[in-house]
C-alpha positions in Angstrom: 167.1 67.6 138.9 165.3 70.7 137.6 164.0 70.4 134.0 165.0 73.0 131.4 162.1 75.1 130.0 161.1 74.1 126.5 160.1 77.4 124.7 157.7 75.5 122.4 155.9 73.6 125.2 153.0 75.5 126.7 150.4 75.3 129.5 147.1 76.7 128.3 144.4 77.7 130.7 141.2 76.4 129.1 137.8 77.2 130.6 135.7 76.0 127.6 134.6 79.5 126.6 135.2 81.4 123.4 138.4 83.2 124.4 140.2 80.2 125.9 139.4 78.0 123.0 140.7 80.7 120.6 143.9 81.0 122.6 144.5 77.2 122.5 144.2 77.1 118.7 146.4 80.2 118.5 149.1 78.4 120.5 148.7 75.3 118.4 149.0 77.3 115.2 152.3 78.8 116.5 153.7 75.3 116.9 153.4 74.8 120.7 152.9 71.5 122.3 149.9 72.4 124.5 149.0 71.0 127.9 145.6 72.3 129.0 144.6 73.0 132.6 140.9 73.0 133.5 139.6 74.1 136.8 136.6 73.0 138.9 136.5 75.8 141.5 132.9 75.6 142.7 131.3 77.3 139.7 127.5 77.0 139.3 127.5 74.4 136.6 129.7 71.9 134.7 128.9 73.1 131.2 132.1 75.0 130.6 134.2 72.1 131.9 132.4 69.7 129.6 133.1 72.0 126.7 136.7 72.4 127.7 137.2 68.6 127.7 135.6 68.4 124.2 137.8 71.2 122.9 141.0 69.8 124.3 140.2 66.4 122.8 139.2 68.0 119.4 142.6 69.8 119.4 144.4 66.6 120.3 145.9 68.1 123.5 146.7 66.7 126.9 144.4 68.1 129.6 144.2 68.0 133.4 141.2 68.9 135.6 142.1 70.6 138.8 139.5 70.7 141.6 139.9 73.5 144.2 137.6 75.1 146.8 137.1 78.7 147.6 134.9 78.5 150.7 135.2 82.3 151.4 134.1 83.3 147.9 130.8 85.2 147.5 130.8 85.6 143.8 127.5 84.9 142.1 129.4 82.5 139.9 130.0 80.3 142.9 127.2 81.2 145.3 124.0 79.7 144.0 121.9 81.7 146.4 122.8 84.9 144.5 121.0 86.0 141.4 123.3 86.5 138.4 123.3 90.0 137.0 121.9 90.7 133.6 121.1 93.5 131.3 124.0 95.7 132.4 125.5 98.3 130.0 128.4 96.6 128.3 131.5 98.5 129.4 135.0 98.5 127.9 136.8 100.6 130.5 138.4 99.2 133.7 136.3 99.6 136.8 137.3 100.0 140.4 136.9 97.0 142.7 133.9 98.5 144.4 132.0 98.7 141.0 132.8 95.2 139.7 129.8 92.9 138.9 129.0 90.2 141.4 130.4 87.6 138.8 133.9 88.7 139.7 135.8 85.8 141.5 138.5 87.5 143.7 142.0 86.4 142.7 140.8 83.7 140.3 143.3 84.3 137.6 146.1 84.7 140.2 145.2 81.3 141.6 144.9 79.7 138.1 148.2 81.2 137.0 150.0 80.0 140.2 148.8 76.4 139.4 149.9 76.8 135.8 153.3 78.1 136.9 153.8 75.0 139.1 152.7 72.7 136.4 154.8 74.4 133.7 157.9 74.1 135.9 157.2 70.4 136.5 156.8 69.5 132.8 159.4 72.0 131.6 157.0 74.3 129.7 158.4 77.7 128.7 155.0 79.5 128.1 151.7 79.9 129.8 148.8 81.0 127.6 145.6 82.6 128.9 142.7 84.1 126.9 142.4 87.3 128.9 140.7 90.2 127.2 140.6 93.9 128.3 138.4 95.3 125.5 135.0 93.5 125.5 135.0 92.5 129.1 133.4 93.1 132.5 136.2 95.2 133.9 137.8 92.4 136.0 141.2 93.6 137.3 143.0 90.3 136.6 142.2 90.6 132.9 144.0 93.9 132.4 147.4 94.3 130.5 149.2 95.8 133.5 148.4 92.7 135.6 150.2 90.4 133.1 153.1 92.8 132.7 153.5 92.5 136.5 153.4 88.7 136.3 156.1 88.6 133.6 158.2 91.0 135.7 157.9 88.7 138.6 158.9 85.7 136.5 162.0 87.5 135.3 162.9 88.3 138.9 162.8 84.6 139.7 165.4 84.0 137.0 163.2 81.9 134.7 162.7 82.4 131.0 159.1 81.4 131.3 156.5 83.9 130.0 152.8 84.4 130.2 151.3 85.2 126.8 147.9 87.0 126.3 147.5 87.3 122.5 143.8 88.3 122.7 144.1 90.9 125.4 143.6 94.0 123.1 141.2 92.4 120.6 137.5 93.0 120.4 135.2 90.0 120.5 134.7 90.5 116.8 138.4 90.4 116.3 138.8 87.3 118.5 136.1 85.5 116.6 137.5 86.4 113.2 140.9 85.2 114.2 139.5 82.0 115.7 137.5 81.2 112.6 140.7 81.5 110.5 142.3 79.0 112.9 139.4 76.5 112.8 138.3 77.0 116.4 135.2 74.7 117.0 133.0 77.5 118.4 130.1 75.1 118.3 131.6 73.2 121.2 132.2 76.3 123.4 130.0 77.5 126.3 130.1 81.0 127.6 126.9 81.5 129.5 127.2 82.0 133.3 124.0 79.9 133.8 123.9 76.1 133.3 120.6 75.8 131.6 120.1 73.7 128.4 120.5 76.8 126.3 122.4 80.1 126.9 120.4 82.7 128.7 121.3 85.5 126.3 121.2 88.0 129.2 124.4 87.7 131.3 127.5 89.7 130.4 129.2 86.7 128.9 126.3 85.9 126.6 125.9 89.5 125.5 129.6 90.1 124.7 129.6 86.8 122.7 126.5 87.8 120.8 127.9 91.2 120.1 131.1 89.7 118.7 129.3 87.3 116.3 126.8 90.0 115.3 129.7 92.4 114.4 131.5 89.7 112.6 128.4 89.1 110.5 128.3 85.4 111.5 125.8 83.2 113.3 126.9 81.7 116.5 127.7 78.0 115.8 126.9 77.0 119.4 123.4 78.4 119.0 122.9 76.8 115.6 123.8 73.4 117.2 121.0 73.8 119.7 118.3 74.5 117.1 
């Protein structure tokens, strides 16, 4: 028998980075019972997954690690023979597919949301949260507002009341960090760097957007303080 969707039960896509940790704490503050999905999809290192586990435990939330393979994927996040890009100009505008950085993983959010939808239907959750952002980002097409508008249109066409929420999508990194600090997000536990070294590289897009956010917020990065 199909379960009824509980509007206050949510599936949260948790990568272990700054944005996903913030969206988890946002959902908790809104009174949602959060169930976190973590993905091992062949990424270069386990640092984010380790961080995601710690964040979910700190938040007192259920979590599940899903292992999938993308054998056709040539993203530099999954192909260790490729060099990760660094030092690019930080762009805010959306870019065409042909101009995307090599860190783009084709269809990643589509795949993750499909798993989240299946899981949400199974446990009767009425909401899926994802920390997508289309301001301080690398131009990935599956982080743009129109993409999530299309997903919610699809969900309505299926006759479900389930919704995907993207509360961070129009915030700057500074805005995300300020909101997260007010919510008590343990940023010292998060990991954003594309590389899996003992310390963040400070050069990849993810590191640079993160550093920009903390700098503009006038706050030191707790994750870096923890390493010193």
